N, C-alpha and C positions, 0 to 999 in steps of 0.2 A: 041161712039161705041167702043172705045178702053177701055174704063172704063168698059162698060158692059162686054167685053171680060175678062178683068182682074178679075171682080166680079166673072165670070162664072168659070174661072180656079180656083179661091180660094175656090169657093163653091164645085167644084169637088173635090178638096184636101181634104176638111173636111170630105166629106163623105167617101172618101178611108181611111181617118185616122179613122174614127168611126168605119168602118166594121174591120179595123185590130185590133182596141182596142178589140171588142167585141169578135173576134176569140182568140185572146190569153187569155181573162178573161175566156173562156168558157175552153181553154185546162187547165188553173191554177185550174179551180174549178174540174175538172177531176182529175187532178194529185193529189190535196188535198185531194179529197174522197178517192183515191187510197192510200194514204199515211195512212190516218185514219183508213181504212179498214185493212190495212197491221200490223197498231200498235194494233188494236183490237185483230187480230189473234194472235200475238206475245204476247199481253198480257195474253190472255187466256192459252197459252202454258204454260208462265211462272207461272201463277197462279196455273195451275194443278201440275207444278213441285213441287212448292214450299209447295203445299197441302201434296205431296208425301213425301216430305223430313221431313215434320212436323210429319207425321204419324209413319215413321221409328224413328225419334228421340223420339217419345212419347213411342212406342213399347220398344225402347233400354232401356229407364229409368225406364220403367214399370218392365223390366227384371231385371235390376240391384237391384231396391227395393225389388222385391219378393226375389232374392237372399239373400241380407241383412237380411229380416225378417226371413227367413228361417234358417240363421245363428244364428240370436239371440234367436229364438225359441230353436235350437239345445243346445245353451249355458246355457238357461235358464233350460232346461230339465236335463242338466248334472249337473247343480248346485243343483237342487231339488234331483236328486240322491242322491249326497254327502250328503246333508242334512239329508235326509230319514238313510243313513248309519250311520251318526254321532248322530243321534237320538237315533238308535237302540244301538250303543256302548254306550251311556250314560245310557240309560236304564239298559244295561246289568251292567255297573259299580255301577249304584246306587243299584243294586239288590246285588252285592258283597258287597259294603258298609254296606247295612243293614244286612247282615248276619255277617261281621265282628263286628259290633256295637252290635249286641247281643251276639256276643261271648266275646266281652269286658265287656259287662256287668256282664256275668258270671263270668269272673276273678275277675273283680272288688269286685263283692259280697263274692268272696272267700278270696281275700285279706282283705276287710274290717273285716271278721271273724277272720282271722290271726292276724291282728292289735289288735283286741280286747283282743285275747288269749294272745298277746304279752304286754299289756298293765297289764293284771292281774298279768302274770308272773314278770314284772317288779315292779309291787307294793308289789309282795311277796319277791322280791331279796332287795328292800329299806327295807322293815320291817326286814328280816333276817340282813342286813347290820345295822341299827339301833340298833337293839339286838346286835350284835358283837361289835359294836363301845362302846355301853354301858359296856359290860364285860370287854373290853380293858381299858377303862378308870377306871374302877373299880381296875382292877389287876394291873396298872400303877400307879394309885394313882395321875393321872393329866388329864385335858380335852384335846380334840382333839385340840383346838386352842394353847394350851401350847406347845403340842408334836409338831405341826406344826411349831410353832414359833423357839423351840428348833431346830428342822431340819433345819430350814432356816439359823438361824445364823451359826449352823454347815457348812452347805455349803457354806455360805458367807466366812468363814475363810478359807475352801479349796479352793474356786475361787480366793481368794486373792492371796493365796500363789502359785498356779497354775499360776496365771496371772504374779505375779513377775518372777517366774522362766520362764515362757514364755517370757516375755520382755527381759530379760538377755540372753536368747539362742537365740532370733530374733537379738539383739544387737550385739552378739558374732559372728552370722553367716554372718551378713552384714558386720562387720568388716574383718571377715576372707575373703569374697568374693571381696569386694571393697578396702581392705587395699593395695593390692599390686598395682593396677590400680592408685589409689590416690596419693600413694606414689610417683609411677612413674613420674605422670602429674607435681605434685607439686616440686619434685626435679630437673626435666627439665626446669621447669619454673625460680626458683631460680638460676639454675646454668647459664642459658641463660641472666640473669639480673644482671649486677654489679653496686654498688652504693657505695656513700661515706657514712661514718660514722657520728654522730652527732658532730657538731662543735660549736653550736649556744649559745650564753649567753645574758646576759643583759646590759654588759659593751661594749664599743670599746676604744680603747687606740690609742691616737694620737700622735705621734713621733715628736719632735722637734729637730732643729738643736743646739739650743743652749737655755740655762736658760734665756736669756734677753727677748725673745718673751713671756715669761709668763706675765712679768709686762704689757706688751703693750696690750695683751689679756684681763688682768683684768682691765685696763683701770685707769682713774682718779676716785677715791672714789668708785671703780668698776662697774663703768656705762657700760662698753663694754661687761662684761661677763654676768651682768643682762639683757642687751639687747638680747644678743645672746640665753640667757636661755629662756626668755620669748617668742621670736620668734620661737623657735624650740622645746619648751617643753621638753627639757633634763635637766638634771643636770650635770654641768661641774666642775669636780673636779681637783683643782690644789694644790696638796700636794708636799711632799719633794721627790716624784719620779724623778729619772734624765731624764732629756730631755723626759718627757712624761705628756700628760693630759688624765685624763679618763673621758669619755662620757658615763654616767650612763642613762639608759630609758628602759623600757620595751617594746617600739614601736621602732622596728628595722628601719622603715621608720624614724622616727624622729632622730635616732642616724645615719643615714648615711646622712641626711640633714646637722646635726651639724657637722659631720665630713668634708664632703666635704667643707661647708662653711670655716670651720677653715683653711683649706688647701688653699682655694682662698685667703682668708684673709692674711694669712701669708706669702704667695708667693707675693702677691701684695704689702704688706707692709702698706697699708693705712687701719687702724683700729680704727673707730669712729662709732657712733650709726647710722649714716645714711647710711655709706658704709656696713654696717652690715645688714641693713635692705635690701639694694638694693641687697646684694650678696645671703642671704637667698631666698628672693623670687625668683632669677634666678636660684639658686640649687634647688628650690621647683619644678620650671617647668623643669629643665632638669631632676629630679628624675620621675616624672610624666612621661615626654616622654619615659625615659628609662624603665618604667614599662610596657609602651605600647609596646615598642621594644621587651622586654623580653617575652612578652605574645605570640605576634604575631612570635617570632623565636622559642618558645617552642612548639606552634602548626605546626610550618614548620618541625622542627626536627621529632616530631611524625608523620607526616603526617596526621594531623589533618584539615579537610577544611572546608569552609562554617560555622564557628564559629561566632556569634555575636560580634561585636566590644567590647561590655561591658563586655564580658564573658573573651574576650581574656585579656583585662585591669585587670579584676580580678586574671587571672593567673599570669599576670605579679607581682601583689601585693604578690603573696604567696612567691615570692622570699625574701620577707622581714618580713615574719612570721614563727614562729617555734612551734612546739607541743611537749612537753617532750625534749626538746633540739633539736629534728629533724626538719631541713629544710622543711617546707611544700611544696616548689616547687619541692625541690628533692625527697620527699615522695611522692607527686602526681605524678611524671614521674616514680617512680619506680612502683607504683601500675598499672599504666597505661600499663607499659611493661610487667609486671607479668600477668595482666588480658588479654592483647592481646594476649600472648603466651599460656596461659591455655585454652583460648577461642578456639584457633586454634588447640590445642590437642584435644577437645572436639568436635570439627566439627561446631563450633557456629560462629558467626560475629567478627571478631577480632576488626575490625573499630569502631563498637558500644562498646565493652567492652573498647577499649583505651581510646575512649572518655568519657566514664562512668569514667574510672579510673583516668583519669586526672582532671573531674570536682567534683569528689566525697566529697572533702573537701572544696568546693567553699563557703559554708557557714561561713567559719572561717573568711574570709576577708572582711566582709561588712564595708563600711564606717561608718554606724551607728550602735550601739549595739541592736539588734534585742532580745525580750524576748520569744526566742525558741531554741531548740536544733539546733546547726549548720546542723544538716543533713536534718531536714524538712525546714530550711530555705534555703539551697542550692539546694532542689528539687523545693521550690517555684521560686527561681530564674532561674532554668532550664526551668520550664514551662512557665516562663514569656518571656524568650528569646526563645522560639519554639522549645526545643530542642525534640529529639526522646521520646516517652513515656517509651521506655525500659530505657533509659537513665536517664530519671527523678524518675523512680522508684527505680534504683539501688542507685542514691544517696541518696533519702529518706530511704532506707532501710537498708543501710550497718551497721547501729547501731539498727537495729529492731525496729525502731521509726513506721514504717508502713509495712503492708504484701507485702511480695515478689511476684511479678506477672509474673517473667520471669527468664531464666536460666542465665542471666547475672548478676541479684542481688546478689545471693549467691558467684559469682566468684569475685565480687569486694570486698564484705564483708571479704572472705578467704584472697584474696590479700593484702587489707589493714591491716589485722592481722598478714600476713606473714612479711610485710614490717614494721611494728611496734614492731614484736617480735625479729626479727633477732638480733645476739649479735651485740652490738654498735650503733644501730638505735636511740634509745631514751634514755634518762637520767631524770629519774623520781625525783621530788622533794621528798625530805626525810619524810617531814610530811605526804604527801599524801600517800606515801609508807607504813609509820607505821600504818596509820589508815587504810589502806588496809587490811594490816595483822590482825590488832585487829577485824575488821569487820569480816573476815572469820572466826576466833577462836569462836566471839560471836555468829555468825549465827549458826555453828555446836552446839553450848552447849543449844540452844533451843529445842532440839530433846529430847525426853525422852529416859533415857538409857544412855546418854552420859556421859562419867565420865572425860575424859580430850581431849584437842584438840592442836594440833600443826601445825603452819602454818611454813613450811619449803622450803627449795631452793628457797628462795626469792619471796616467795608467789606462786611458780609453783605448789606446792603440798600441801595438806591438810591432814593431818592424824587424825583420829578421832578413840579414845579408846573407847570402850563400854563395860556395864558390861555382863559378860558371864550369870549371872543368871537373867538378866532382857531381853535380847535380844537373839533371835536365828540366826542361820545362814542364815533363810529367810528373817527375818526381817533386819539382817545386809545389804544384798544385796539390799534391799529395800530401806533403810535409804541412802546407797551410792549414789542410783540413783536419789532420793528425793534431796537430798542435791546439787548434781550437778545441778541439774535442777534449783534449787533455785538461786545458785551462778550467773547461766547462764541469769538468768531472771532480778536479782535485781543489780548486779553489773557491774562494767565497768572494764576490765583490758587487757593487751597486751596479745596476744598468748592464752594459754590455762592453766587450773589448773586439777591436777589430785587429785580427793578424793579417799583416801584410809581409809576403816572402817577396826579396828584392833578388833577380839574379841578371847580371849583367857582363857582357863581354868586352872589355878594353883592349885595343890595339894600340901600342905605344912603340914609336920609334923615335930617334934622335938624328937631327941634320946636323953635319959637322963641317 
């Protein structure tokens, strides 16, 4: 019974649960249907709104498109109007050109007719010219070519005379305008440079304290003096000169080595071949060191920097070289100072001028004997040791072996001549001096019309006497100019040479 009651309760509860579930399901179905209905209504509203928006966008785009099309159409119509106007303008110009072409054609026809007329007249003129020329040839007794040749020769003679006169006028004018300033510059340069006179020669004198030393220098059977001469390359003369030995040689370096070696040997007292070899070798090293020091000190004194050590050593060797008796180092220092002063006066670079002046004779001190002029060899040395191109050209051109390419070169040439030509600077060998005088006179005698020549004032002036019946005044002027140019190009001389041509007419009669 109890079990039945429990079963009844359970069964009643399930029915209640089923009823509740059914009611809730119906409610949910109703709500879902309502939600679906609301959603459909909203979708319809949204659809209508989107359709309206799409229609408005379409109408807007269509309006913009129509506007653009209208603008393009307007532009096309404007361009078409412009093209039509251009076409009309071109047509008008073509018409005008056609008219002008017709006018030009008429003018061309007229010109052609005038040209034909001119050709006919030219033919008539040529005919008259030939007839006149034939008559003139008949009257003159010569052909036109002969007359032309005669006229040309006459004009050539006149041109030569006028050219000679013009050359002399130009030279005189240049002298008058440039002479004063040139003198001022040169005089100032010379006044500001003081140097010594030439004292170099080919012998050196070694003084002795007593005559007994001479025997020790000669040695047993002359072995000491022979060793000394063979090692130094000089000639040692021991004669009757009291308390003196003469060292003779053309190389000043060798003479200096021999002199210093003798001094050391005499001072030390040990004079024998082995000791002589040792002293000469030591003295030679000392001289080489002194040469380097002299070159370095010279560059420092002149304010020259950044020079190659080998070039400085060559500058030092100049101390023991001479040219016409003038010490080469003193000459180079003098040229350097003169060139620097003159370059400053002319507004040029004084440092380059001083450098070129010091090195201009560097080709005279090579250790080997080059088979070329010293100016060209010096230029090669300067180029080898990377000197400035202006310095190299000045070295090579100071004796006119190469063409001058800058203003420093003529300054070096002038200063070299000033240094060599000043009184007391050089002593010339008598034989070379006589040969130079003879060559001057012989050179002048090669010109036609020259009667006599005289080289006077130690070769500084050449007087040429010409025949008055053979050479006129104009030819005498030309002879003086040509002879001075030939001397300048073919001869080497210090300073300058004045060429004077004398032409005189003498009338002689005798009273009997």
